[in-house]
N, C-alpha and C positions, 0 to 999 in steps of 0.2 A: 296615148300609145307610146311605148318605148321599145325601139327595135335595135338590136345589135347586128351589125353587118358581119358576115362570116369572114370576109377578107378586107382588104384595104379600100380606100375611097379617095376620090378627087373632089376638091372644092373649087368651083369655078366662079370667079368674080365675087367671092365672099358670100354668095347666096345659094347656089345650087350644088347639091351633093350628088356625086355620080359614083355608083359602085365600080370597083376596079374592073369587073368583068365587062363593063360598058365603056371601057377606055376609048374606043373608037369614036364615041360621041364628041370627044374633045376636038378631033380633027374635022369630022363631018359637020357637026352642028355649030362649033365655035371657032373653027379655023385655027386651033391651037395644037401643036405637036410636041409639047413639052414631055421629055422623058420622065419616067418614074423617079430616077435618081435626082434629076434636076428639080422636079416638083417637090420632092421631099425637103429640099432646101427652102421651100416657099412658106413653111409654117412659121408662125410667130415664135414658137418655142425655139426652133432651130436658130433663128437669127439673134434672139436674145442670148442664147447659150454661146453662140459664136462670138458675140461681142464681149463675153466674159471669159472666154477660153484663152489661156496664156500661151498656147502653142497653135500649130497649124493642123494638128490631128483632131478632127471632130468626132472620130469614132471612139477615141479614148481621151476624154477631156480633162483639162486641169483648170478648174474654175476658181476665180477670185470674186468675192461678193462685194456689193456696194456698202452693205451695213450688216451688223449682227444684232441679235436681240436675245435676251435671257430673262427669266424671272427668278424669284428668290428661292426656288427649290434647286436651281441649277447653276446660278452664276458664281457661287462661292468656289466650287470645285474647279470650274473652268478657269477662273482668274488665277487661283492658286497654282493650277497646273502650268498655265502659260508663264506665270511669274517665275516658277521654279525652273522653267525651261529657257529663261533668258529674256523674256519680254520686259521692256522698260517703258513702253508706250502703246496705247491702242492705235494700230495703224489705220483703222477705218472707224466710222461712227459705231459705237456699241451702246445699245439701249438696255438699261438695267431697270426692269419694272418690279414692283412690289405688290403682287396681286394674288399670290398663292399662300405664303406663310403669314397670313394677316389675322385670321380669327382663331386658329387652333393653337392654344397656348401650351404646346407640348415642350417640355424641357425648360421651363422657367422663362428666362429672357432670350432664348435662342433665336426666336423670330426677329425681335427688334435688333439683336446683335448682328444678324445677317444684313438687315437694312442699313445699319451703321457701317458695316463693312463695304457695302455697295457704294454708299455715299463717299467714303474715304477713297475707294478705288477709282470712282469717277473723277474725283478731284486730282488724284495722283497721276492717273493714266489718260485722262481726257475723255471719259465716257459721258453718257447722258443718263442722269439719275431721275427716275420717275417716282415721286413720293408714294407712300403706302395709300392704296385705294384711290389714287388719282385717275387710274385707268387700268383696264385689263390689258394684257400684253398685246393682243391683236388689235384692239381698238386704238391704242396709242400709235402703233406702227401704221395703221390705216390713215390716221389723221395727220401724222407728222413725218413718216419716213418712206412710205411707199411712193413710187414714181414710175411712170410708164417707161418700160424698157429696162428697169432696174432688176436686181436680184438681191434677195435678203435671205440670210441663213439664221435660223433660230433654234435654240435648244428646247423646243417645245413642239409637240406633235402637230398642233393645228396652225403651224406657221404657213398661212395662206393669204396672199394679197392679189390673187390673179384677176379678180374682178376690177382691180384698179390698174391693170396693165403691167403688173409687177410679178415676176416669178419668185416664189418663195419656197424654201425647203426646210422642213423640220428634221433635225438630226441629233445625234448624241453629242455630249459636251466635247468629246475629243476632237470633232471636226471644227468646232468653234475655236478651241485652243490652237489648232493648226493655223487657222486664219489669223489669229492674233500674233502668231509667230512668222507671218508672211508666207506660210506654206499654202498649197493649193488643195482644193477639193477634187479628188481624182475619181472619175466616174465614167463608165462606158455610156456613150450617148443613148438615152432612153428612146423607146418608141413613142410616137405621138398619136393620140387618139382624138378624133374630132367629136366634140359633144355638140351636135347640130340641133339648135333650137328653132322651132317654128311655132307660129300661133301665139296666143296670149292666155295666161291663167284665168280661170273662171273666178268670179267674185267669191271671196271666202277661202280661196286656195292660196296658202302662204308659201314662203320660200322653203320652210322645213318640209312641207309636203312634196315639193319638187326634189329637194335634196334626198329625202328618205326613199323616194321612188327610184332615184338613180342608184342609191346604195343597194336597194333590194334587187336591182337588175344586174349589177356588175360585181358585187362583192364575192359571192360564193364561187362564181366561175373564173375569178381572177382576170377578168377582161381588161382591166386597166392597171393591174398590179405593177408597181415600179415604173409606170409610164407617165407621160404628161397628158393631162386632160385639157384640151384646147377648145374653148367655148366659142362657137361661131354660128352664123345663120341669122335670118331676119328676126327671129324671136327675141334676140337680145334687146332690141330696141323697145320691146314692150315691157321690160323689167326695170323698175327704179334701181338706183345704184345700191341702196342698202339691201334690197331684195337679192341682188346679185351677190353682194358680200356674204349674206347669210347662206346662200347655196354654196358659194365657193369654199367657205371655211369647212364645210362638211365633206369636201372631197377627200380629206384625210381618211374618212371612214370607208372609202372605196379601196384603199391601199395604193393609191397612185403616188408618184414621187413629187409632182408639183402640178400647178394649174396656171392657165393664162386665158384671158378673155380679150376679144376684140374691143377696142375702146371707141367711144363716140361722144356726142355733146353732153350726155348725162355724166359721163366720166369726168369731162372737163368741168362741169358745174360743181362736182364734188370737190375737186382741187381748188377751184375759185372760192368756194364756201369756206374752205379751211386755210385760205390765204396762201396757197402754194400753186399759183397758176403755172409757174415754170416747171412744175413736176409733170404736167400733162403733155402728151403728144399722141398723135394718131398711131395706133398699133393695129395692124390688119394683116391677114395672110396675103401672099402674092396672088396675082390673077389666077394662077393655077397652083394649088398646093396639094401634095399627096399625104394621106394619113394612113397609118398602119391598121386602123379600124375606125368604126364610127358608131356612136350611140345617137340614134335619131329620136328626138323627143318632140312630140306635139304637145305643147304646154296646155292647149285647150282641153286635152283629155286627162290631165293629171287630176286626181281626186284628193280630198283631205285624207291624210295617211297617218298611221301610228306605227311606231316601232315597238314591238313588245319585247320583254326580256328574252334573251340576254345579249342582243346586239342590234345596232341601228339598221342592219340589213334584214331583220326579222319583221318584215313589214306587212301590214294589212290596210286596206282602205277602211275608213270609219264605217262605211256602209257594210262592209264584210263583217266587221267586228260586231256591229249591232245586230245583224241578221243571224250570226252564228256564235253568239257570245259564249254559250256554255261549252261548245266543242273547242273553240279557240283557246279560251282560258284554261280549260283542262289540259289541252295539248301543250301549251306554253308552260304551264305549271310543272308538268311531268318532265319536260326537257330541261327546265331551269334547275329542278331539284337534282338532276344528274351532275350539274356543274358546281353547285355550292355545297359547302360542308358545315356541319354543326348547327344547321337550322333547316326549316322546311318552309318553302314559299307556299302561301295559301291564297291563290288568286280567286278560287271558287267562292270564297266567303264574300267577295265583293259583288257577286252576282245576286241581285235581289229577285224576289218572286215575280215581279212584273217584267223581268228580262233586262232591266237597266243595270248598268255598271256604276257602282258608287266609288268616288274618288276622294281621298283624304287630303291631298296636298297638291299644289300647283306651283311651278317655278318658271319664270322668264329670266334668263340669265346669260351673261357672258357674250362671247363673240358671235354666237348664232342667234340667241334669243334676246339679248340685251341691246339690240340696235335701236336707234331712235325711231325709225318707222314702225318697228314691231311693237314697241311699247305704246306708241300712239294708237296703233290698231287695237291693242288691249283696252286702252282708255276709251276708245269709241264704243267698244262692246259693253264696257262696265258702267259708263256714265249714267248716273241716276239710278243705278241698281246696286245690289249687294252680292258679294261673293261668299256670304255666309257669316255665321256668328259662332266660330269655334269649331264647327263640324268640318269645315273645309278651310284650309289656310292657303293664301297666295302671297308669294314673295317675288319681288322684282329687283333685279340687279342691273342697273344701267351700265353700258360699256365704258363710259368715261365721264368725268366731271363736266366737261363742256356740254356733252349731250344731256347730262343731268340738269345743268343750269337752264338749257333751252326748254326742257320738259317742265321745269318749274315756271319759267316765264310765260309759257303758252297756256298754263293752267291744266296741262294733262296730268301732272302729278297730283293735283288737287282732286281731279276726277277719280283717280285710282285710289287715293287714300280714303276718299269719301265712300268708296265702294267696299272698303275693308282691306285693301291690299297693304302689305308692308313693304316699304322701300328700303332696300339694303345698300351696302357699299358697292363700289365698282371693284368687284372681286370675282375671281374665277372659281371660288370654292365649291359651289353646287355641282360643277362638272367633274370633280374628283372626290367628292365625299367629305368636304371640309366645311360645308355650309348648308344648313337646313336638311340634315340627314333625316329621312322619314323614320318615324317610330317603328318598332318591330311590328310587322304585319300590316303596315300601311301601304296603300297604293298611291304612288306619286306620279303625276304626269308633268313632263318637263320639256320646255323648249330650250334644251341645252344640247351638248354634243354627243354624249355617250350614255349607254345604259347597260354595259356589261358588268360582270361581278366586280365589286369593290371600287367602282368608279363613281357611282351615284349614291353612295351610302354603303351600308353593310348588308 
């Protein structure tokens, strides 16, 4: 069950969510008489933004971030712009990853030329250079740069580290160039929406099922558009940290501005595991926190879910798709063909006479699907089995080389390779059409971020 509150809500003691209309409960049941204005200052988002605001005006903020991050599609223009505008040193840590222009050899040497440019810029201006295919941009920043209470600005849409207690924002390159010049990110304070989690997922329900269910509930109505999604409630404790990471990175697809989660011992364990214990601290709302809205999610009711073309919000449960395959495939095909030009999508050809849907290709990749836990889950499913012999192909892109190394040490890679999976680089390509593009007419199922036109292939 996912329920959207019509108005605001109060969170009490980090556990109970109370609709705004029942405000009197605060005083009668809890003995608290916090005003709405004061309670609005009790969110995690408010306090993190306040600590990064360069002035006293919290309604119109002037933010400076703790670090920046860009990949090889965006960093050249940003650095050239900042340099032409007078920058002679990166004033804060700036991570330059090489996880996008790695496999598509367009323009001769241009991709490697970009990488050499980044290396020279890192040496000259003091940046952090991440070699080609060492990690995708989100995985590197999760493992090395995120920290509780910090803020990161990235020139990439899925700049999200909220599950690690770190507010992150994806922006255009101009905003990063401004930060490199010592300027501020000027922004009217966003509304904050509580994402209240209770219960625990059923076996077999993964983070993408939760994420897609949220996208389906809030995208079309703009419920969280340009707002902060603040994850709270007792259900958080039932989710492993990589499960949270995979949900969190998909908040981009809801059109929210940023995200933040309450932290706990599992968050701390993640930082300890990566040798960064000092990056952890407890992040939680005040005893009474006011939210401009609430998405109430009972995790135990979430079902396995698929997003059909052409958007992550076009969701159906797997049971719905199985029960009404012909109608759903036909409807999706008709709508998709209104959006694409020069070709016709033919989903109906994938429906066989026995009612089953045949799939040609599968992908586990990037910041949402290439997490360590997710790949281990795939290995559990495939161990001792086969994913096919040419009819169906499966490619797996781990998020980072450290995760890759652990998968090899544990034998999980062997399980996957023995089942016929192909292990690829730590590369973001499948998420934007530069890796494993499906052939014309193929049906590809992907644990990645997006499925709208020209992002997952052609």
